[in-house]
mmCIF file of the C-alpha atoms, coordinates in Angstrom:
data_MODEL
# 
_entry.id   MODEL 
# 
loop_
_atom_site.group_PDB 
_atom_site.id 
_atom_site.type_symbol 
_atom_site.label_atom_id 
_atom_site.label_alt_id 
_atom_site.label_comp_id 
_atom_site.label_asym_id 
_atom_site.label_entity_id 
_atom_site.label_seq_id 
_atom_site.pdbx_PDB_ins_code 
_atom_site.Cartn_x 
_atom_site.Cartn_y 
_atom_site.Cartn_z 
_atom_site.occupancy 
_atom_site.B_iso_or_equiv 
_atom_site.pdbx_formal_charge 
_atom_site.auth_seq_id 
_atom_site.auth_comp_id 
_atom_site.auth_asym_id 
_atom_site.auth_atom_id 
_atom_site.pdbx_PDB_model_num 
ATOM 1   C CA . MET A 1 1   ? -17.169 0.267   -9.539  1.00 0.00 ? 1   MET A CA 1 
ATOM 2   C CA . GLU A 1 2   ? -16.620 -1.731  -6.377  1.00 0.00 ? 2   GLU A CA 1 
ATOM 3   C CA . SER A 1 3   ? -13.162 -3.070  -5.555  1.00 0.00 ? 3   SER A CA 1 
ATOM 4   C CA . PRO A 1 4   ? -12.935 -6.848  -5.523  1.00 0.00 ? 4   PRO A CA 1 
ATOM 5   C CA . ASN A 1 5   ? -11.745 -8.506  -2.373  1.00 0.00 ? 5   ASN A CA 1 
ATOM 6   C CA . TYR A 1 6   ? -8.375  -10.147 -2.433  1.00 0.00 ? 6   TYR A CA 1 
ATOM 7   C CA . VAL A 1 7   ? -6.565  -12.161 0.202   1.00 0.00 ? 7   VAL A CA 1 
ATOM 8   C CA . ALA A 1 8   ? -3.925  -10.644 2.439   1.00 0.00 ? 8   ALA A CA 1 
ATOM 9   C CA . GLY A 1 9   ? -0.672  -12.538 1.966   1.00 0.00 ? 9   GLY A CA 1 
ATOM 10  C CA . GLY A 1 10  ? 0.602   -11.021 5.213   1.00 0.00 ? 10  GLY A CA 1 
ATOM 11  C CA . ASN A 1 11  ? -0.404  -8.415  7.780   1.00 0.00 ? 11  ASN A CA 1 
ATOM 12  C CA . ILE A 1 12  ? -1.323  -5.213  5.939   1.00 0.00 ? 12  ILE A CA 1 
ATOM 13  C CA . TYR A 1 13  ? -1.892  -1.763  7.413   1.00 0.00 ? 13  TYR A CA 1 
ATOM 14  C CA . PRO A 1 14  ? -4.780  0.452   6.272   1.00 0.00 ? 14  PRO A CA 1 
ATOM 15  C CA . SER A 1 15  ? -4.223  2.989   3.468   1.00 0.00 ? 15  SER A CA 1 
ATOM 16  C CA . ARG A 1 16  ? -0.890  1.588   2.290   1.00 0.00 ? 16  ARG A CA 1 
ATOM 17  C CA . ILE A 1 17  ? 0.489   0.788   -1.143  1.00 0.00 ? 17  ILE A CA 1 
ATOM 18  C CA . VAL A 1 18  ? 0.429   -2.953  -1.838  1.00 0.00 ? 18  VAL A CA 1 
ATOM 19  C CA . VAL A 1 19  ? 2.062   -5.329  -4.312  1.00 0.00 ? 19  VAL A CA 1 
ATOM 20  C CA . LEU A 1 20  ? 1.028   -8.762  -5.560  1.00 0.00 ? 20  LEU A CA 1 
ATOM 21  C CA . ASP A 1 21  ? 2.199   -11.724 -3.518  1.00 0.00 ? 21  ASP A CA 1 
ATOM 22  C CA . SER A 1 22  ? 4.281   -13.611 -6.066  1.00 0.00 ? 22  SER A CA 1 
ATOM 23  C CA . SER A 1 23  ? 4.145   -16.783 -3.980  1.00 0.00 ? 23  SER A CA 1 
ATOM 24  C CA . SER A 1 24  ? 0.353   -17.133 -4.339  1.00 0.00 ? 24  SER A CA 1 
ATOM 25  C CA . ASP A 1 25  ? 0.262   -17.641 -8.128  1.00 0.00 ? 25  ASP A CA 1 
ATOM 26  C CA . ASN A 1 26  ? -3.446  -16.722 -8.194  1.00 0.00 ? 26  ASN A CA 1 
ATOM 27  C CA . THR A 1 27  ? -4.370  -19.691 -6.034  1.00 0.00 ? 27  THR A CA 1 
ATOM 28  C CA . THR A 1 28  ? -5.403  -18.102 -2.727  1.00 0.00 ? 28  THR A CA 1 
ATOM 29  C CA . GLY A 1 29  ? -7.980  -15.600 -3.931  1.00 0.00 ? 29  GLY A CA 1 
ATOM 30  C CA . PRO A 1 30  ? -10.014 -14.527 -6.909  1.00 0.00 ? 30  PRO A CA 1 
ATOM 31  C CA . ALA A 1 31  ? -6.997  -12.796 -8.431  1.00 0.00 ? 31  ALA A CA 1 
ATOM 32  C CA . GLY A 1 32  ? -4.178  -13.755 -6.103  1.00 0.00 ? 32  GLY A CA 1 
ATOM 33  C CA . SER A 1 33  ? -3.189  -12.204 -2.839  1.00 0.00 ? 33  SER A CA 1 
ATOM 34  C CA . PHE A 1 34  ? -1.502  -8.943  -1.933  1.00 0.00 ? 34  PHE A CA 1 
ATOM 35  C CA . VAL A 1 35  ? 1.307   -8.244  0.484   1.00 0.00 ? 35  VAL A CA 1 
ATOM 36  C CA . ALA A 1 36  ? 2.464   -5.048  2.100   1.00 0.00 ? 36  ALA A CA 1 
ATOM 37  C CA . LEU A 1 37  ? 5.811   -3.557  1.155   1.00 0.00 ? 37  LEU A CA 1 
ATOM 38  C CA . ALA A 1 38  ? 6.853   -3.989  4.788   1.00 0.00 ? 38  ALA A CA 1 
ATOM 39  C CA . ALA A 1 39  ? 6.717   -7.750  4.257   1.00 0.00 ? 39  ALA A CA 1 
ATOM 40  C CA . LEU A 1 40  ? 9.435   -7.639  1.617   1.00 0.00 ? 40  LEU A CA 1 
ATOM 41  C CA . ALA A 1 41  ? 13.123  -7.985  2.298   1.00 0.00 ? 41  ALA A CA 1 
ATOM 42  C CA . ALA A 1 42  ? 14.886  -4.888  3.614   1.00 0.00 ? 42  ALA A CA 1 
ATOM 43  C CA . ASP A 1 43  ? 16.961  -4.572  0.438   1.00 0.00 ? 43  ASP A CA 1 
ATOM 44  C CA . ALA A 1 44  ? 13.876  -4.249  -1.754  1.00 0.00 ? 44  ALA A CA 1 
ATOM 45  C CA . SER A 1 45  ? 13.678  -0.435  -1.675  1.00 0.00 ? 45  SER A CA 1 
ATOM 46  C CA . ALA A 1 46  ? 13.909  0.497   -5.352  1.00 0.00 ? 46  ALA A CA 1 
ATOM 47  C CA . ALA A 1 47  ? 12.710  -2.617  -7.138  1.00 0.00 ? 47  ALA A CA 1 
ATOM 48  C CA . TYR A 1 48  ? 10.220  -3.914  -4.537  1.00 0.00 ? 48  TYR A CA 1 
ATOM 49  C CA . ASN A 1 49  ? 11.774  -7.321  -5.266  1.00 0.00 ? 49  ASN A CA 1 
ATOM 50  C CA . GLY A 1 50  ? 10.755  -6.916  -8.908  1.00 0.00 ? 50  GLY A CA 1 
ATOM 51  C CA . ARG A 1 51  ? 7.071   -6.478  -8.087  1.00 0.00 ? 51  ARG A CA 1 
ATOM 52  C CA . SER A 1 52  ? 4.863   -3.729  -9.443  1.00 0.00 ? 52  SER A CA 1 
ATOM 53  C CA . LEU A 1 53  ? 2.968   -1.313  -7.227  1.00 0.00 ? 53  LEU A CA 1 
ATOM 54  C CA . MET A 1 54  ? -0.631  -2.428  -7.694  1.00 0.00 ? 54  MET A CA 1 
ATOM 55  C CA . GLY A 1 55  ? -2.972  -0.366  -5.527  1.00 0.00 ? 55  GLY A CA 1 
ATOM 56  C CA . ILE A 1 56  ? -3.889  0.938   -2.084  1.00 0.00 ? 56  ILE A CA 1 
ATOM 57  C CA . SER A 1 57  ? -5.245  -1.138  0.805   1.00 0.00 ? 57  SER A CA 1 
ATOM 58  C CA . MET A 1 58  ? -8.621  -0.345  2.342   1.00 0.00 ? 58  MET A CA 1 
ATOM 59  C CA . PRO A 1 59  ? -8.700  2.584   4.772   1.00 0.00 ? 59  PRO A CA 1 
ATOM 60  C CA . GLY A 1 60  ? -9.768  0.682   7.878   1.00 0.00 ? 60  GLY A CA 1 
ATOM 61  C CA . SER A 1 61  ? -10.394 -2.654  9.483   1.00 0.00 ? 61  SER A CA 1 
ATOM 62  C CA . ASP A 1 62  ? -13.188 -4.995  8.468   1.00 0.00 ? 62  ASP A CA 1 
ATOM 63  C CA . TYR A 1 63  ? -14.234 -5.521  12.108  1.00 0.00 ? 63  TYR A CA 1 
ATOM 64  C CA . PRO A 1 64  ? -16.302 -3.287  14.416  1.00 0.00 ? 64  PRO A CA 1 
ATOM 65  C CA . PRO A 1 65  ? -14.134 -1.453  16.962  1.00 0.00 ? 65  PRO A CA 1 
ATOM 66  C CA . LEU A 1 66  ? -15.443 -3.382  19.978  1.00 0.00 ? 66  LEU A CA 1 
ATOM 67  C CA . ASN A 1 67  ? -14.507 -6.782  18.564  1.00 0.00 ? 67  ASN A CA 1 
ATOM 68  C CA . ASP A 1 68  ? -11.485 -6.077  16.382  1.00 0.00 ? 68  ASP A CA 1 
ATOM 69  C CA . PRO A 1 69  ? -8.852  -8.849  16.430  1.00 0.00 ? 69  PRO A CA 1 
ATOM 70  C CA . HIS A 1 70  ? -6.613  -6.572  14.342  1.00 0.00 ? 70  HIS A CA 1 
ATOM 71  C CA . VAL A 1 71  ? -6.001  -4.389  17.395  1.00 0.00 ? 71  VAL A CA 1 
ATOM 72  C CA . SER A 1 72  ? -4.857  -7.309  19.529  1.00 0.00 ? 72  SER A CA 1 
ATOM 73  C CA . VAL A 1 73  ? -2.600  -8.593  16.740  1.00 0.00 ? 73  VAL A CA 1 
ATOM 74  C CA . GLY A 1 74  ? -1.452  -5.152  15.627  1.00 0.00 ? 74  GLY A CA 1 
ATOM 75  C CA . ASP A 1 75  ? 2.197   -4.185  15.635  1.00 0.00 ? 75  ASP A CA 1 
ATOM 76  C CA . ALA A 1 76  ? 4.303   -3.514  18.740  1.00 0.00 ? 76  ALA A CA 1 
ATOM 77  C CA . SER A 1 77  ? 3.097   0.115   18.790  1.00 0.00 ? 77  SER A CA 1 
ATOM 78  C CA . GLY A 1 78  ? -0.543  -0.951  18.863  1.00 0.00 ? 78  GLY A CA 1 
ATOM 79  C CA . ASN A 1 79  ? -1.329  0.058   15.280  1.00 0.00 ? 79  ASN A CA 1 
ATOM 80  C CA . PRO A 1 80  ? -4.126  -2.158  13.914  1.00 0.00 ? 80  PRO A CA 1 
ATOM 81  C CA . TYR A 1 81  ? -4.081  -3.889  10.541  1.00 0.00 ? 81  TYR A CA 1 
ATOM 82  C CA . ALA A 1 82  ? -6.554  -3.593  7.673   1.00 0.00 ? 82  ALA A CA 1 
ATOM 83  C CA . ALA A 1 83  ? -6.224  -7.349  7.244   1.00 0.00 ? 83  ALA A CA 1 
ATOM 84  C CA . ILE A 1 84  ? -4.114  -10.096 8.702   1.00 0.00 ? 84  ILE A CA 1 
ATOM 85  C CA . ALA A 1 85  ? -2.663  -12.967 6.668   1.00 0.00 ? 85  ALA A CA 1 
ATOM 86  C CA . GLY A 1 86  ? -5.381  -15.067 5.035   1.00 0.00 ? 86  GLY A CA 1 
ATOM 87  C CA . GLU A 1 87  ? -8.204  -12.540 5.430   1.00 0.00 ? 87  GLU A CA 1 
ATOM 88  C CA . ASP A 1 88  ? -10.067 -10.732 2.681   1.00 0.00 ? 88  ASP A CA 1 
ATOM 89  C CA . LEU A 1 89  ? -8.558  -7.389  1.721   1.00 0.00 ? 89  LEU A CA 1 
ATOM 90  C CA . GLN A 1 90  ? -10.160 -4.663  -0.342  1.00 0.00 ? 90  GLN A CA 1 
ATOM 91  C CA . VAL A 1 91  ? -7.629  -3.065  -2.706  1.00 0.00 ? 91  VAL A CA 1 
ATOM 92  C CA . TYR A 1 92  ? -8.282  0.133   -4.660  1.00 0.00 ? 92  TYR A CA 1 
ATOM 93  C CA . GLY A 1 93  ? -6.904  -0.476  -8.138  1.00 0.00 ? 93  GLY A CA 1 
ATOM 94  C CA . PRO A 1 94  ? -6.539  1.349   -11.476 1.00 0.00 ? 94  PRO A CA 1 
ATOM 95  C CA . GLY A 1 95  ? -9.202  3.965   -12.108 1.00 0.00 ? 95  GLY A CA 1 
ATOM 96  C CA . GLN A 1 96  ? -10.363 4.066   -8.499  1.00 0.00 ? 96  GLN A CA 1 
ATOM 97  C CA . VAL A 1 97  ? -9.693  6.564   -5.710  1.00 0.00 ? 97  VAL A CA 1 
ATOM 98  C CA . GLY A 1 98  ? -8.045  5.313   -2.530  1.00 0.00 ? 98  GLY A CA 1 
ATOM 99  C CA . LEU A 1 99  ? -7.069  6.910   0.767   1.00 0.00 ? 99  LEU A CA 1 
ATOM 100 C CA . LEU A 1 100 ? -3.266  6.785   1.219   1.00 0.00 ? 100 LEU A CA 1 
ATOM 101 C CA . GLN A 1 101 ? -1.274  7.538   4.356   1.00 0.00 ? 101 GLN A CA 1 
ATOM 102 C CA . LEU A 1 102 ? 1.740   9.753   3.693   1.00 0.00 ? 102 LEU A CA 1 
ATOM 103 C CA . ALA A 1 103 ? 5.366   9.404   4.784   1.00 0.00 ? 103 ALA A CA 1 
ATOM 104 C CA . THR A 1 104 ? 6.325   12.894  3.548   1.00 0.00 ? 104 THR A CA 1 
ATOM 105 C CA . THR A 1 105 ? 4.728   16.040  2.136   1.00 0.00 ? 105 THR A CA 1 
ATOM 106 C CA . VAL A 1 106 ? 2.841   15.537  -1.134  1.00 0.00 ? 106 VAL A CA 1 
ATOM 107 C CA . GLN A 1 107 ? 1.235   18.234  -3.319  1.00 0.00 ? 107 GLN A CA 1 
ATOM 108 C CA . THR A 1 108 ? -1.926  17.907  -5.392  1.00 0.00 ? 108 THR A CA 1 
ATOM 109 C CA . GLY A 1 109 ? -1.122  16.532  -8.843  1.00 0.00 ? 109 GLY A CA 1 
ATOM 110 C CA . GLN A 1 110 ? 2.158   14.841  -7.905  1.00 0.00 ? 110 GLN A CA 1 
ATOM 111 C CA . ARG A 1 111 ? 2.811   11.228  -8.811  1.00 0.00 ? 111 ARG A CA 1 
ATOM 112 C CA . VAL A 1 112 ? 2.903   9.186   -5.621  1.00 0.00 ? 112 VAL A CA 1 
ATOM 113 C CA . THR A 1 113 ? 5.162   6.204   -4.956  1.00 0.00 ? 113 THR A CA 1 
ATOM 114 C CA . ALA A 1 114 ? 5.960   4.049   -1.950  1.00 0.00 ? 114 ALA A CA 1 
ATOM 115 C CA . ALA A 1 115 ? 8.291   5.202   0.779   1.00 0.00 ? 115 ALA A CA 1 
ATOM 116 C CA . GLY A 1 116 ? 10.352  2.862   2.892   1.00 0.00 ? 116 GLY A CA 1 
ATOM 117 C CA . SER A 1 117 ? 12.715  0.052   2.261   1.00 0.00 ? 117 SER A CA 1 
ATOM 118 C CA . GLY A 1 118 ? 10.752  -2.992  3.330   1.00 0.00 ? 118 GLY A CA 1 
ATOM 119 C CA . SER A 1 119 ? 10.960  -5.117  6.443   1.00 0.00 ? 119 SER A CA 1 
ATOM 120 C CA . GLY A 1 120 ? 11.080  -3.179  9.677   1.00 0.00 ? 120 GLY A CA 1 
ATOM 121 C CA . ASP A 1 121 ? 10.638  0.242   8.038   1.00 0.00 ? 121 ASP A CA 1 
ATOM 122 C CA . SER A 1 122 ? 7.727   2.108   9.639   1.00 0.00 ? 122 SER A CA 1 
ATOM 123 C CA . ASN A 1 123 ? 7.206   4.143   6.441   1.00 0.00 ? 123 ASN A CA 1 
ATOM 124 C CA . ALA A 1 124 ? 7.050   1.131   4.109   1.00 0.00 ? 124 ALA A CA 1 
ATOM 125 C CA . GLY A 1 125 ? 4.034   1.429   1.830   1.00 0.00 ? 125 GLY A CA 1 
ATOM 126 C CA . LYS A 1 126 ? 3.195   5.002   2.817   1.00 0.00 ? 126 LYS A CA 1 
ATOM 127 C CA . GLY A 1 127 ? 3.034   7.621   0.081   1.00 0.00 ? 127 GLY A CA 1 
ATOM 128 C CA . THR A 1 128 ? 5.840   9.921   -1.022  1.00 0.00 ? 128 THR A CA 1 
ATOM 129 C CA . PRO A 1 129 ? 6.209   11.997  -4.201  1.00 0.00 ? 129 PRO A CA 1 
ATOM 130 C CA . VAL A 1 130 ? 8.141   10.633  -7.152  1.00 0.00 ? 130 VAL A CA 1 
ATOM 131 C CA . THR A 1 131 ? 11.407  12.538  -7.414  1.00 0.00 ? 131 THR A CA 1 
ATOM 132 C CA . ALA A 1 132 ? 12.462  14.158  -10.657 1.00 0.00 ? 132 ALA A CA 1 
ATOM 133 C CA . TYR A 1 133 ? 13.681  11.757  -13.314 1.00 0.00 ? 133 TYR A CA 1 
ATOM 134 C CA . SER A 1 134 ? 17.332  12.745  -13.285 1.00 0.00 ? 134 SER A CA 1 
ATOM 135 C CA . SER A 1 135 ? 19.362  9.704   -12.388 1.00 0.00 ? 135 SER A CA 1 
ATOM 136 C CA . GLY A 1 136 ? 18.386  7.745   -15.475 1.00 0.00 ? 136 GLY A CA 1 
ATOM 137 C CA . THR A 1 137 ? 16.475  5.238   -13.345 1.00 0.00 ? 137 THR A CA 1 
ATOM 138 C CA . PRO A 1 138 ? 12.714  5.063   -13.962 1.00 0.00 ? 138 PRO A CA 1 
ATOM 139 C CA . GLN A 1 139 ? 10.509  5.026   -10.870 1.00 0.00 ? 139 GLN A CA 1 
ATOM 140 C CA . GLN A 1 140 ? 7.220   3.270   -10.274 1.00 0.00 ? 140 GLN A CA 1 
ATOM 141 C CA . PHE A 1 141 ? 4.258   5.235   -9.005  1.00 0.00 ? 141 PHE A CA 1 
ATOM 142 C CA . VAL A 1 142 ? 0.865   4.076   -7.793  1.00 0.00 ? 142 VAL A CA 1 
ATOM 143 C CA . GLY A 1 143 ? -1.181  7.116   -8.794  1.00 0.00 ? 143 GLY A CA 1 
ATOM 144 C CA . ILE A 1 144 ? -1.767  10.872  -8.754  1.00 0.00 ? 144 ILE A CA 1 
ATOM 145 C CA . ALA A 1 145 ? -2.429  12.860  -5.553  1.00 0.00 ? 145 ALA A CA 1 
ATOM 146 C CA . LEU A 1 146 ? -5.866  14.502  -5.585  1.00 0.00 ? 146 LEU A CA 1 
ATOM 147 C CA . GLN A 1 147 ? -5.070  16.401  -2.374  1.00 0.00 ? 147 GLN A CA 1 
ATOM 148 C CA . SER A 1 148 ? -2.042  17.868  -0.644  1.00 0.00 ? 148 SER A CA 1 
ATOM 149 C CA . GLY A 1 149 ? -0.888  16.544  2.714   1.00 0.00 ? 149 GLY A CA 1 
ATOM 150 C CA . VAL A 1 150 ? 1.996   16.118  5.127   1.00 0.00 ? 150 VAL A CA 1 
ATOM 151 C CA . ALA A 1 151 ? 3.558   13.110  6.851   1.00 0.00 ? 151 ALA A CA 1 
ATOM 152 C CA . GLY A 1 152 ? 1.032   11.079  8.809   1.00 0.00 ? 152 GLY A CA 1 
ATOM 153 C CA . GLU A 1 153 ? -2.029  12.474  7.030   1.00 0.00 ? 153 GLU A CA 1 
ATOM 154 C CA . LYS A 1 154 ? -4.206  10.494  4.631   1.00 0.00 ? 154 LYS A CA 1 
ATOM 155 C CA . ILE A 1 155 ? -5.056  11.901  1.209   1.00 0.00 ? 155 ILE A CA 1 
ATOM 156 C CA . LEU A 1 156 ? -7.124  10.824  -1.776  1.00 0.00 ? 156 LEU A CA 1 
ATOM 157 C CA . VAL A 1 157 ? -5.109  9.328   -4.631  1.00 0.00 ? 157 VAL A CA 1 
ATOM 158 C CA . PHE A 1 158 ? -6.351  8.461   -8.112  1.00 0.00 ? 158 PHE A CA 1 
ATOM 159 C CA . VAL A 1 159 ? -4.875  4.988   -8.568  1.00 0.00 ? 159 VAL A CA 1 
ATOM 160 C CA . GLN A 1 160 ? -3.140  4.655   -11.933 1.00 0.00 ? 160 GLN A CA 1 
ATOM 161 C CA . PRO A 1 161 ? 0.103   2.669   -11.562 1.00 0.00 ? 161 PRO A CA 1 
ATOM 162 C CA . GLY A 1 162 ? 2.842   3.550   -13.979 1.00 0.00 ? 162 GLY A CA 1 
ATOM 163 C CA . ILE A 1 163 ? 6.531   4.305   -14.487 1.00 0.00 ? 163 ILE A CA 1 
ATOM 164 C CA . PHE A 1 164 ? 8.082   7.784   -14.598 1.00 0.00 ? 164 PHE A CA 1 
# 
């Protein structure tokens, strides 16, 4: 099954966990637009501003390398975006397999959630394992790791958002 295209509600890096853009109200795309966790307020770490983790952004840019505006508008470190605000964005959703960049070590079979605390956090939207349910606070996860990996690597994740 092919992923539908959505609209980027902000600049979104490749292979990152995304959430719905609550300001779009399904008006800017076929099913609303998505924003990166990095676009949320810095205090959004646990609740993601009340938004659910929805899927994983496409693994690369939608432009050929020789004419890629995402490189020229990438972040201060020169990292390109998968999509910039207003562009189409492919999102891997429930039942699909997406390529997710990791913030920390993840083992095959672990539930994967989003690292980072939002605006200005270089790890925002990257994958990290869900910690043991011990504090009495449920945690969202975006899916199950199909591969093991370490920080900076990209692994395959079966997208199945849920709460643990």
